[in-house]
C-alpha positions in Angstrom: -106.4 -86.6 197.9 -103.3 -87.4 196.1 -100.0 -85.4 195.4 -98.1 -85.2 192.2 -94.5 -83.6 192.2 -92.8 -82.1 189.0 -89.4 -80.8 189.8 -87.6 -78.5 186.9 -86.3 -75.3 186.4 -82.5 -74.0 186.8 -82.2 -74.8 190.8 -84.1 -77.0 190.6 -88.1 -76.3 192.2 -90.6 -78.6 193.3 -93.9 -78.0 191.8 -96.8 -79.8 192.9 -100.3 -81.1 191.7 -102.9 -81.1 194.1 -106.1 -83.6 193.4 -109.3 -84.2 195.1 -109.8 -87.5 194.4 -113.5 -87.7 194.7 -114.4 -84.9 192.3 -111.0 -84.4 190.2 -110.7 -80.8 191.0 -106.8 -80.0 190.9 -104.5 -77.2 191.9 -101.1 -76.3 190.7 -98.9 -75.2 193.3 -95.5 -73.1 192.8 -95.2 -73.6 188.9 -91.8 -72.0 188.7 -91.2 -73.7 185.1 -93.0 -75.9 182.2 -92.0 -78.9 181.1 -93.1 -81.9 178.9 -94.7 -83.6 182.0 -96.1 -80.8 183.2 -97.7 -79.4 180.7 -99.0 -82.7 180.0 -100.2 -83.1 183.2 -102.4 -79.7 183.0 -103.9 -80.7 180.0 -105.4 -83.8 181.3 -106.7 -82.7 185.0 -109.3 -79.9 185.4 -106.8 -77.1 186.9 -109.0 -74.8 189.0 -106.8 -72.9 191.2 -102.8 -71.9 190.9 -101.0 -71.6 194.3 -98.5 -69.6 195.1 -96.4 -70.3 198.9 -94.5 -67.1 197.9 -93.5 -64.7 194.9 -89.8 -65.5 193.6 -89.2 -66.1 190.2 -88.5 -69.7 190.5 -91.6 -70.6 191.6 -93.6 -67.6 189.6 -92.1 -68.2 185.8 -94.5 -70.8 184.6 -97.8 -69.2 185.9 -98.6 -67.5 182.8 -98.4 -70.9 180.7 -100.5 -72.5 183.2 -102.7 -70.3 183.1 -102.9 -69.9 179.6 -104.0 -73.8 179.6 -106.2 -74.0 182.5 -107.7 -70.5 183.1 -106.7 -71.4 186.9 -107.2 -68.9 189.1 -103.7 -67.6 190.5 -103.9 -67.2 194.4 -100.9 -65.7 196.3 -100.5 -64.0 199.9 -101.4 -60.5 200.1 -98.1 -59.4 201.1 -96.1 -61.1 198.1 -98.6 -59.6 195.5 -96.3 -56.6 194.8 -93.7 -59.6 193.6 -96.1 -60.6 190.6 -95.0 -57.2 189.0 -91.9 -56.4 190.2 -89.0 -57.4 189.1 -86.5 -56.7 192.0 -88.6 -58.5 194.4 -89.1 -61.6 192.6 -85.6 -61.6 191.5 -86.1 -62.4 187.7 -83.7 -60.1 186.7 -80.8 -61.2 189.6 -81.5 -64.6 188.2 -82.1 -64.5 184.5 -81.0 -61.0 183.2 -84.5 -59.8 182.4 -87.8 -58.8 184.0 -90.5 -61.8 184.1 -93.9 -60.5 182.5 -95.8 -59.0 185.1 -98.4 -61.4 186.6 -102.1 -60.4 188.2 -103.6 -62.5 191.2 -107.4 -63.3 191.2 -107.4 -63.8 194.8 -105.0 -62.4 197.6 -104.9 -64.7 200.9 -104.0 -63.9 204.4 -103.7 -66.1 207.4 -106.3 -68.4 208.2 -108.0 -68.1 205.0 -109.9 -71.4 203.5 -109.1 -72.4 199.8 -112.0 -74.5 198.6 -111.1 -77.3 195.8 -113.6 -80.1 195.3 -114.2 -81.3 198.7 -111.1 -80.7 200.1 -110.3 -77.3 202.7 -106.8 -75.9 201.8 -105.6 -73.6 204.8 -103.5 -70.7 204.4 -100.7 -70.6 207.2 -99.2 -67.5 207.1 -95.5 -67.7 207.9 -93.2 -64.8 206.5 -88.9 -64.9 206.6 -88.1 -65.9 203.4 -90.3 -63.1 202.4 -92.9 -60.8 203.7 -95.8 -62.8 202.3 -94.5 -66.5 202.3 -97.3 -69.0 203.5 -97.8 -72.4 203.5 -100.6 -74.5 202.5 -102.0 -77.4 205.1 -104.3 -79.7 204.0 -105.5 -83.0 205.4 -102.4 -84.5 206.5 -100.0 -82.4 203.6 -98.1 -79.3 204.7 -96.9 -77.3 201.4 -94.1 -75.2 202.8 -93.1 -73.2 200.1 -89.1 -72.2 200.9 -90.3 -72.1 204.6 -89.2 -75.3 205.5 -86.5 -77.8 204.2 -85.5 -81.5 205.0 -83.0 -80.5 207.5 -83.3 -77.0 206.6 -84.8 -73.9 206.1 -85.5 -71.3 203.5 -82.9 -68.5 203.0 -83.5 -64.7 204.3 -81.1 -62.2 202.7 -83.4 -61.5 199.8 -86.0 -58.5 199.8 -88.4 -58.7 202.7 -86.3 -61.3 204.2 -86.2 -61.7 207.8 -84.4 -64.2 210.1 -85.9 -63.6 213.4 -89.7 -63.8 211.3 -88.4 -67.2 209.9 -87.5 -68.7 212.9 -91.2 -67.8 214.6 -92.5 -69.1 211.5 -91.0 -72.5 212.0 -91.6 -72.3 215.7 -95.0 -72.0 214.2 -95.4 -74.8 212.0 -93.8 -77.4 214.4 -96.4 -76.3 217.0 -98.9 -77.8 214.7 -100.7 -80.4 216.6 -99.8 -84.2 215.0 -97.6 -85.1 212.4 -97.9 -83.9 208.9 -95.8 -84.9 205.2 -94.4 -81.8 204.0 -93.9 -81.3 200.5 -91.2 -78.1 200.1 -90.4 -75.9 197.4 -87.0 -77.6 197.1 -84.9 -80.7 197.4 -86.6 -83.7 199.9 -90.1 -84.3 201.1 -90.2 -85.0 204.6 -92.5 -85.0 207.9 -92.8 -82.8 210.5 -92.2 -85.0 213.1 -89.0 -85.4 211.6 -88.2 -82.0 211.6 -88.8 -81.3 215.4 -86.4 -83.6 215.8 -83.4 -83.3 213.5 -83.7 -79.8 211.9 -81.0 -77.6 213.2 -83.4 -74.4 212.9 -85.8 -75.7 215.0 -85.8 -75.3 218.5 -86.7 -78.9 220.0 
């Protein structure tokens, strides 16, 4: 399994390419922007899926262009599907002054679903709080946490459908996973679940 990070956009946002090295099958996670390096990567890869951790503009703005170049299927948690068409929910007007053209999910996922990618099996973990349909993708020793868990921090809950109690419950669920994981968040720095269990002030020890 190979993970490559691309960072861009005004906030900025982390987009990841997950590749099954045995087959070359790849998924793009949270393409909130497009830039030259990301476009070059998707053009050279066998991108079969676009996985969204949630539906905010800064995580979905590059979806249409990536789909156009790859034909990849778009996955999002069923609870956040409306974010793809509602500019008030996805914050595109609030953040950019204009609505994002509507997107259409090919597959909606729910807690416990498994997404195949070559020989990899990507497990969906529903982690509401930042949005009602936020989810994490767990594969082998990695967690793609979107805006649920950050290094020494957690996602904000003051946007539509956000819930601080739900976020705390989601963080508790993540930290209850057995063993350690490498955490790939939607913004800023990578971390590990073991580190967050010990040092994150949003996580009860």
